[in-house]
C-alpha distance (Angstrom), angle and dihedral (degrees) to the residues before:
residue distance angle dihedral
M1 . . .
K2 3.80 . .
L3 3.81 88.7 .
L4 3.80 91.4 53.4
A5 3.78 90.4 50.6
V6 3.79 91.3 51.4
V7 3.83 91.3 49.7
A8 3.83 91.1 49.2
A9 3.78 91.4 50.6
A10 3.80 90.9 49.5
L11 3.82 91.8 52.4
L12 3.79 90.7 52.3
A13 3.77 90.9 47.6
V14 3.82 93.0 57.6
G15 3.77 93.8 50.8
F16 3.82 107.8 -88.2
V17 3.80 107.6 170.3
P18 3.81 121.1 -171.3
G19 3.80 123.1 -134.8
S20 3.79 123.3 9.7
V21 3.81 97.0 -34.2
R22 3.78 111.0 104.0
A23 3.77 129.2 -147.5
Q24 3.78 110.4 -85.6
D25 3.79 116.7 -106.2
T26 3.79 107.9 -144.3
T27 3.82 94.4 -155.2
P28 3.84 106.3 111.0
V29 3.80 114.9 -123.3
R30 3.81 116.4 -161.4
I31 3.81 113.4 -155.5
G32 3.81 124.9 -166.4
V33 3.81 118.1 -153.3
T34 3.80 132.9 172.0
P35 3.83 114.3 -135.7
I36 3.81 96.0 -112.9
D37 3.79 131.8 112.8
P38 3.85 96.9 -109.5
A39 3.82 90.5 55.6
S40 3.79 96.0 40.7
T41 3.81 98.7 105.6
G42 3.80 85.0 74.7
F43 3.78 92.3 66.6
Y44 3.82 96.8 28.6
A45 3.80 87.5 63.2
A46 3.80 89.7 53.8
D47 3.80 96.3 46.6
L48 3.80 92.9 45.4
G49 3.79 92.4 49.5
L50 3.80 92.6 -118.9
Y51 3.79 96.0 134.2
A52 3.78 89.6 55.6
K53 3.81 90.8 43.7
D54 3.80 89.0 56.5
G55 3.78 91.0 47.8
L56 3.80 96.1 -107.2
N57 3.80 121.6 145.0
A58 3.81 93.3 -146.7
S59 3.78 135.7 168.3
V60 3.80 123.3 -171.9
Q61 3.80 124.8 -144.1
M62 3.80 123.7 -167.4
M63 3.82 111.4 -128.0
G64 3.80 130.3 -166.2
N65 3.80 98.7 -129.8
S66 3.80 145.3 -26.6
G67 3.79 92.8 -83.6
A68 3.79 90.9 58.0
V69 3.80 89.6 49.3
L70 3.82 92.2 53.6
E71 3.80 92.0 48.1
A72 3.79 90.3 51.7
L73 3.80 92.3 48.6
V74 3.78 92.4 51.5
G75 3.79 91.4 42.8
G76 3.80 92.0 51.8
S77 3.81 99.0 -118.7
L78 3.83 91.8 111.2
D79 3.79 131.6 41.3
I80 3.82 100.3 -167.5
G81 3.80 130.7 14.6
Y82 3.78 144.7 174.4
V83 3.80 118.1 -113.3
G84 3.77 133.5 176.1
I85 3.77 109.4 -105.8
T86 3.82 100.1 -110.1
T87 3.81 93.1 42.9
G88 3.78 89.4 56.4
E89 3.79 94.0 43.8
T90 3.80 93.0 49.4
A91 3.79 92.0 49.4
F92 3.80 91.2 48.8
K93 3.79 93.6 49.8
K94 3.80 90.7 49.0
G95 3.77 90.7 56.0
L96 3.79 106.8 -90.8
P97 3.83 104.9 145.6
I98 3.80 98.7 -129.2
V99 3.79 133.4 135.3
M100 3.80 133.2 -161.8
I101 3.80 111.2 -115.2
A102 3.81 104.8 168.5
P103 3.82 135.0 14.2
T104 3.79 125.5 -130.8
G105 3.79 127.5 -176.9
I106 3.78 126.9 2.7
F107 3.76 134.0 -151.2
D108 3.79 109.0 -131.4
I109 3.78 116.0 167.9
K110 3.82 88.4 -151.0
Q111 3.81 91.4 59.4
G112 3.79 97.4 56.1
R113 3.77 139.5 -106.4
V114 3.81 124.5 -18.8
G115 3.82 107.7 164.7
Y116 3.79 132.1 46.9
I117 3.78 134.0 -162.1
M118 3.79 99.3 -150.5
L119 3.82 117.9 -163.1
R120 3.80 127.0 -172.4
N121 3.80 112.7 -96.2
D122 3.82 93.4 -120.8
I123 3.83 94.1 56.2
P124 3.82 116.4 88.8
F125 3.79 119.2 -130.2
K126 3.80 133.6 -174.8
T127 3.81 108.0 142.2
A128 3.80 141.0 12.8
K129 3.82 88.7 -96.5
D130 3.82 89.0 67.3
L131 3.80 88.9 71.0
E132 3.80 91.7 66.1
G133 3.80 111.5 109.9
K134 3.80 93.1 18.8
T135 3.81 125.9 127.6
I136 3.79 109.2 -128.7
A137 3.81 127.5 -172.1
S138 3.79 118.3 -129.5
I139 3.82 132.8 170.4
P140 2.95 117.2 -129.0
L141 3.79 102.0 8.4
R142 3.82 116.0 -108.6
N143 3.80 92.6 17.1
V144 3.79 123.6 149.5
G145 3.81 93.7 -87.8
E146 3.78 92.7 53.8
L147 3.80 93.4 44.9
A148 3.81 91.1 46.9
M149 3.80 88.8 52.0
D150 3.81 89.7 50.6
L151 3.79 90.1 51.3
W152 3.81 92.3 49.5
I153 3.83 91.7 48.6
D154 3.80 93.5 47.2
T155 3.79 94.1 48.7
N156 3.80 93.4 46.5
G157 3.79 103.5 53.8
G158 3.79 102.1 -80.8
D159 3.79 136.0 105.4
S160 3.80 113.3 -122.9
S161 3.81 91.9 -166.2
K162 3.81 87.3 72.3
V163 3.82 93.0 60.3
K164 3.81 117.0 94.9
Y165 3.81 115.4 -143.6
V166 3.80 124.2 -160.8
E167 3.78 128.6 -175.4
V168 3.81 113.1 -111.9
P169 3.83 123.9 159.9
F170 3.80 113.9 -116.3
P171 3.83 95.5 -111.7
A172 3.83 90.9 51.7
T173 3.81 97.8 53.4
G174 3.82 93.9 84.6
P175 3.82 95.0 58.8
A176 3.83 90.8 41.0
L177 3.82 90.6 53.6
Q178 3.80 92.6 44.9
Q179 3.81 91.8 50.6
G180 3.81 93.4 46.5
R181 3.80 94.3 -119.1
I182 3.82 90.1 127.6
D183 3.79 132.3 27.2
G184 3.77 96.2 -144.9
A185 3.77 147.5 -26.0
I186 3.79 143.2 -132.3
L187 3.80 103.8 -122.5
I188 3.77 144.2 173.3
E189 3.77 127.5 -162.4
P190 2.95 138.6 -40.6
F191 3.81 89.2 22.2
A192 3.81 95.6 55.0
S193 3.81 89.5 60.5
Q194 3.80 91.7 43.1
D195 3.82 91.6 56.6
K196 3.82 96.6 48.0
P197 3.83 93.3 105.5
F198 3.82 88.7 64.8
A199 3.82 104.6 29.7
R200 3.78 143.7 18.7
A201 3.79 133.1 -142.3
V202 3.80 114.9 -99.9
G203 3.77 127.6 -165.1
P204 3.81 125.3 -0.8
D205 3.79 125.7 -54.2
P206 3.83 102.2 -63.0
M207 3.80 90.0 -152.2
A208 3.81 89.3 73.1
S209 3.81 88.1 67.6
V210 3.80 89.8 70.4
A211 3.82 98.1 54.2
S212 3.78 138.8 -52.6
F213 3.83 92.1 -101.8
W214 3.79 129.9 21.8
L215 3.80 143.6 136.4
G216 3.79 114.6 -91.6
G217 3.79 102.0 -168.7
T218 3.77 144.4 -2.0
F219 3.76 144.3 -166.4
V220 3.79 112.1 -114.3
T221 3.76 138.9 -176.4
T222 3.77 134.6 -178.9
K223 3.79 119.2 -82.5
A224 3.79 89.8 -120.5
W225 3.81 94.1 52.9
A226 3.82 92.3 46.8
A227 3.81 91.5 49.6
A228 3.80 91.2 50.3
H229 3.83 95.7 43.0
P230 3.83 110.0 35.0
D231 3.80 92.8 148.0
Q232 3.80 92.8 53.2
V233 3.81 89.6 48.8
R234 3.81 90.1 53.3
R235 3.80 93.1 47.0
F236 3.79 92.2 47.7
A237 3.81 93.2 49.8
A238 3.80 90.5 49.8
A239 3.81 92.5 50.4
V240 3.82 96.7 49.8
A241 3.81 91.4 42.9
E242 3.80 89.5 56.7
A243 3.80 90.0 45.2
G244 3.81 89.9 53.6
Q245 3.79 92.8 49.9
W246 3.79 89.7 49.8
A247 3.83 92.7 48.3
N248 3.81 92.7 50.2
K249 3.80 89.2 55.6
N250 3.81 98.4 38.1
P251 3.83 110.6 44.1
D252 3.81 94.4 156.0
K253 3.79 94.1 50.5
S254 3.79 92.9 43.7
A255 3.82 89.1 50.1
L256 3.81 89.4 63.6
I257 3.81 91.1 56.2
L258 3.80 93.4 43.1
Q259 3.80 90.3 51.4
K260 3.80 90.6 54.0
Y261 3.81 92.8 55.6
S262 3.81 101.5 33.8
N263 3.84 98.0 38.5
V264 3.80 88.8 -140.5
P265 3.83 112.0 142.2
L266 3.78 111.9 -93.1
E267 3.80 94.7 -126.2
M268 3.81 90.4 57.0
I269 3.78 92.4 51.0
K270 3.79 92.3 49.4
A271 3.80 91.3 49.1
S272 3.80 93.9 49.8
S273 3.80 131.4 85.7
R274 3.78 106.0 -95.3
T275 3.78 129.5 -142.4
I276 3.80 118.2 -96.4
F277 3.80 111.4 -141.9
T278 3.79 130.1 -148.5
D279 3.78 134.5 -163.9
Q280 3.81 92.7 -154.9
L281 3.80 122.3 100.7
K282 3.80 105.0 -171.7
P283 3.82 130.9 158.2
A284 3.82 93.1 -126.2
M285 3.82 89.0 62.0
I286 3.80 92.0 53.1
Q287 3.81 106.3 38.5
P288 3.86 96.2 75.8
T289 3.80 92.3 64.2
I290 3.81 91.9 46.3
D291 3.81 87.5 54.6
L292 3.82 89.1 49.5
L293 3.80 90.6 54.5
V294 3.79 90.8 51.2
R295 3.81 92.6 50.0
Y296 3.80 92.1 53.9
K297 3.82 93.7 41.2
Q298 3.79 95.9 -116.6
I299 3.79 88.0 132.8
D300 3.79 125.9 28.2
A301 3.80 96.9 -130.9
S302 3.76 141.6 4.5
F303 3.80 125.3 -100.0
K304 3.79 136.1 -169.0
A305 3.79 113.4 -87.4
E306 3.79 91.8 -138.5
D307 3.81 89.3 64.6
M308 3.80 88.3 71.1
I309 3.81 98.3 46.0
Y310 3.80 116.8 97.5
Q311 3.79 114.9 -115.0
P312 3.81 113.4 -156.2
P313 3.81 118.0 -135.7
K314 3.80 115.1 -93.0
């Protein structure tokens, strides 16, 4: 009996935790997230205590956009970060050593609208050709929303090369529209609803031009960090997957957290189309946006989506 007691004490001493709570990993993990709905599992997991539940010593930093996240990853001030799908794919193809480790939101035409072409209320619109000559806000430039808009214009009688795009952060599009500095913007929620006093949605969801189902964003890290921290990668993926499942089932509760980080009024968030999250990271969900990048010459050649997906050690 004394031997059993000694063994039990030893197990506790090395971090045995009963139930679903895992032993805490003391290695700090710095996570970069933009304050938008598609990236929100990154901060839901923090607010719900899921990182700690999965034994991850995580801290979350709010970032301005996907480009800033990639710079921080390369510079070493972040370990993991959210990026829009085409931003990540373009960076990977151009040689940035990153890998996808966890999916976020999906576009599924069956689930409702995701993207919006917003046009100032004083500008007439009837067809895609009416967007020629307009100045449209996009963040970052040549992202999936902008390219999807180009595809919709080009397949519906317009010429996307005649549209001028300027980089404007999501929270700044409302004032820019109100002041007449831009004619419109490519937006996702909750910012599309926030800008409704100054602009209205025109045309269908441009995202449907890409494919009927595809991955809209992902958490990435560098290949070197993933190779050195496979356990942290696994714990992180588990935490954000659980956060996504929770958000899909609890839109009102998740709206409260999203409001805190985005500063968009709660009633606007609740009235908007919300992101649907997935825990699947499959090549078929990623290839359509790679093909979109090739069509609009953002990358010089295609590549296999699976080349960018992290493969844990066996």
